[in-house]
C-alpha positions as CSV (number, residue, x, y, z in Angstrom):
1,M,40.2,-15.3,-28.4
2,N,37.4,-17.6,-29.3
3,F,33.7,-16.8,-29.6
4,L,32.9,-18.1,-26.1
5,E,35.5,-16.0,-24.4
6,K,34.3,-12.9,-26.3
7,F,30.7,-13.6,-25.3
8,F,31.6,-14.0,-21.6
9,R,33.7,-10.8,-21.7
10,F,30.7,-9.0,-23.3
11,V,28.4,-10.2,-20.6
12,I,30.7,-9.2,-17.8
13,H,31.2,-5.7,-19.3
14,F,27.5,-5.3,-19.9
15,C,26.7,-6.2,-16.3
16,L,29.4,-3.9,-14.9
17,Y,28.1,-1.0,-17.0
18,A,24.5,-1.8,-16.1
19,V,25.4,-1.7,-12.4
20,I,27.3,1.6,-12.7
21,G,24.5,3.1,-14.8
22,G,21.9,2.0,-12.4
23,F,23.8,3.5,-9.5
24,F,24.0,6.9,-11.2
25,V,20.3,6.8,-12.1
26,T,19.1,5.9,-8.6
27,G,21.5,8.5,-7.2
28,F,20.0,11.1,-9.5
29,L,16.5,10.1,-8.5
30,R,17.4,10.2,-4.8
31,T,18.9,13.7,-5.3
32,G,15.6,14.9,-6.8
33,I,13.6,13.6,-3.8
34,L,16.0,15.3,-1.4
35,I,15.7,18.6,-3.2
36,Q,11.9,18.4,-3.3
37,A,11.8,17.6,0.5
38,R,14.1,20.4,1.6
39,S,11.6,23.2,1.4
40,I,8.9,21.3,3.3
41,T,11.0,19.8,6.1
42,Y,10.9,21.7,9.4
43,L,12.0,21.7,13.0
44,P,9.1,20.7,15.3
45,E,8.6,24.3,16.6
46,D,8.5,25.7,13.1
47,V,6.3,23.3,11.2
48,P,3.0,24.6,10.0
49,Q,-0.1,23.3,11.8
50,A,-1.9,20.4,10.2
51,P,-4.9,18.3,11.3
52,V,-3.0,15.0,11.5
53,A,0.5,13.7,12.0
54,L,1.3,10.6,10.0
55,V,3.6,8.3,12.1
56,L,5.2,5.6,9.9
57,G,5.9,2.2,11.3
58,A,9.3,0.7,11.9
59,G,10.8,-2.3,13.6
60,L,9.6,-3.9,16.8
61,N,11.6,-5.5,19.6
62,R,11.2,-9.3,20.1
63,D,8.7,-8.6,22.9
64,G,6.5,-6.6,20.5
65,S,7.4,-3.2,21.9
66,P,8.6,-0.4,19.6
67,G,12.2,-0.4,18.7
68,V,14.3,2.7,19.3
69,V,13.6,4.1,15.8
70,L,9.9,3.7,16.2
71,R,9.9,5.2,19.7
72,D,11.5,8.3,18.4
73,R,8.9,8.7,15.8
74,V,6.0,8.3,18.3
75,K,7.7,10.6,20.8
76,T,8.2,13.3,18.2
77,A,4.6,13.0,17.1
78,A,3.4,13.3,20.7
79,E,5.4,16.4,21.1
80,L,3.8,17.9,18.0
81,Y,0.4,17.0,19.5
82,F,1.1,18.6,22.9
83,A,2.5,21.7,21.1
84,G,-0.9,22.1,19.3
85,K,0.6,21.4,15.9
86,V,-1.8,18.5,15.1
87,E,-5.1,17.3,16.4
88,K,-4.8,13.6,15.7
89,L,-2.0,11.0,15.3
90,L,-2.4,8.5,12.5
91,M,-0.3,5.4,13.4
92,S,0.3,3.5,10.2
93,G,2.3,0.2,10.2
94,D,2.4,-3.5,9.5
95,N,-0.1,-5.9,11.1
96,S,0.1,-8.7,8.6
97,S,0.5,-11.2,11.4
98,K,-1.2,-11.4,14.8
99,F,2.4,-11.7,16.2
100,Y,3.5,-8.4,14.7
101,N,1.5,-5.3,15.4
102,E,3.2,-2.0,14.7
103,P,0.2,0.3,15.1
104,G,-0.8,-1.4,18.4
105,A,2.7,-1.0,19.8
106,M,2.8,2.6,18.6
107,Q,-0.5,3.3,20.3
108,E,0.6,1.8,23.6
109,Y,3.7,4.0,23.6
110,A,1.8,7.1,22.7
111,L,-0.7,6.4,25.5
112,S,2.2,6.1,28.0
113,L,3.3,9.5,26.9
114,G,-0.1,11.0,27.7
115,V,-1.7,11.2,24.3
116,P,-5.5,10.5,24.7
117,Q,-6.7,7.4,23.0
118,T,-9.5,9.4,21.3
119,D,-6.9,11.3,19.3
120,I,-5.0,8.2,18.1
121,V,-6.1,6.5,14.8
122,L,-4.6,3.2,13.8
123,D,-3.9,2.0,10.2
124,F,-3.2,-1.7,10.3
125,A,-2.4,-2.0,6.6
126,G,0.5,0.4,6.3
127,R,2.9,-2.4,5.2
128,R,5.0,0.0,3.1
129,T,5.5,3.8,3.1
130,Y,3.7,3.8,-0.3
131,D,0.7,2.0,1.3
132,S,0.6,4.4,4.3
133,C,0.6,7.5,2.2
134,Y,-1.9,6.1,-0.3
135,R,-4.3,5.0,2.5
136,A,-3.9,8.3,4.4
137,K,-6.0,9.9,1.7
138,A,-7.9,7.1,0.2
139,I,-9.2,5.6,3.5
140,F,-8.8,8.3,6.1
141,G,-9.6,11.3,3.9
142,I,-6.6,13.3,4.8
143,E,-5.7,16.3,2.6
144,K,-3.0,17.8,4.8
145,L,-0.6,16.3,7.3
146,I,2.8,16.3,8.9
147,V,4.9,13.2,8.2
148,V,7.0,12.1,11.2
149,T,9.9,9.7,10.6
150,Q,13.7,9.8,10.6
151,A,15.7,12.1,8.3
152,F,16.9,9.3,6.0
153,H,13.3,8.2,5.4
154,L,11.5,11.5,5.4
155,P,12.2,12.8,1.8
156,R,10.8,9.6,0.3
157,A,7.7,9.7,2.5
158,L,7.1,13.3,1.6
159,F,7.6,12.5,-2.1
160,L,5.0,9.8,-1.9
161,C,2.4,11.8,0.0
162,N,2.8,14.7,-2.5
163,A,2.4,12.2,-5.3
164,F,-1.0,11.4,-3.9
165,E,-1.9,15.1,-3.8
166,I,-1.6,15.4,0.0
167,D,-0.3,18.7,1.3
168,A,2.5,17.3,3.4
169,S,5.2,18.8,5.6
170,G,7.8,16.8,7.4
171,V,9.5,16.7,10.8
172,A,12.5,14.5,11.4
173,A,12.5,12.3,14.4
174,D,16.2,11.7,15.0
175,D,18.3,10.7,18.0
176,A,22.0,11.2,18.2
177,N,22.4,7.8,19.9
178,Y,21.7,5.7,16.8
179,N,24.3,3.1,15.9
180,R,26.4,4.8,13.2
181,R,26.8,1.6,11.2
182,Y,23.0,1.0,11.0
183,Y,22.3,4.7,10.3
184,T,24.8,4.7,7.4
185,F,23.1,1.5,6.0
186,W,19.7,3.1,6.2
187,W,20.8,6.2,4.2
188,V,22.4,3.9,1.6
189,R,19.3,1.7,1.4
190,E,17.1,4.8,0.8
191,I,19.0,5.4,-2.5
192,L,17.5,2.2,-3.9
193,A,14.1,2.7,-2.1
194,S,13.8,6.1,-3.8
195,G,14.2,4.5,-7.2
196,V,11.4,2.0,-6.2
197,A,9.2,5.0,-5.1
198,Y,9.5,6.5,-8.6
199,W,8.7,3.2,-10.2
200,D,5.6,2.7,-8.0
201,I,4.3,6.2,-8.8
202,W,5.1,6.5,-12.5
203,I,4.9,2.9,-13.7
204,A,3.7,0.1,-11.4
205,Q,1.0,2.1,-9.5
206,P,0.3,-0.9,-7.1
207,Q,-2.9,-0.7,-5.1
208,P,-2.5,-1.4,-1.4
209,I,-5.0,-3.1,0.8
210,L,-8.1,-0.9,0.8
211,G,-11.6,-1.1,2.3
212,D,-14.4,1.2,3.4
213,P,-13.5,4.8,3.9
214,E,-12.8,5.7,7.5
215,P,-12.6,9.5,7.5
216,I,-10.9,10.9,10.6
217,F,-12.8,14.2,10.3
218,Q,-16.4,14.2,9.2
């Protein structure tokens, strides 16, 4: 075996071991996030009261209306509002283009469910979960909240909120009618996203779009 063949074999083995090692590391990090979230995830009727429910953005339909995942989040948050669990709903999502407005779509759906407009707050710069959690405290002055999102996403969102010293509880907005293939993909994707969350908190510490404080409660 000549030098070139040995070199290529070394590169292949190195890449293989790196992939396997990376898989185990991200799986370990994901497990830590799941364990942390377990004690602060509740059923809607059992979650402790908080001033605000943070509703995280998700995909929109082609007509700009909320997709099924986002509708479930808004609907669950509205139920918390009417049950007296929260006073305000903070709709945080992506509005990086005038043709894509997650917070606006979330507000329209919440209004259709009967939530008063005066109790809906919009965050148009929640492009990532990291940004939404960061801005919840830095811009809107929130110290305690309930995170509303699907079960696959909730542990990472709680981890990020807690990392920003927000007293966060979680309620899962799930529907049994999700496409099983998509739902499996979302769970798998969260393994990698959890690793990114640790990287952002411990190493990169990116700063999202900020601006003047807009405290929800004076």
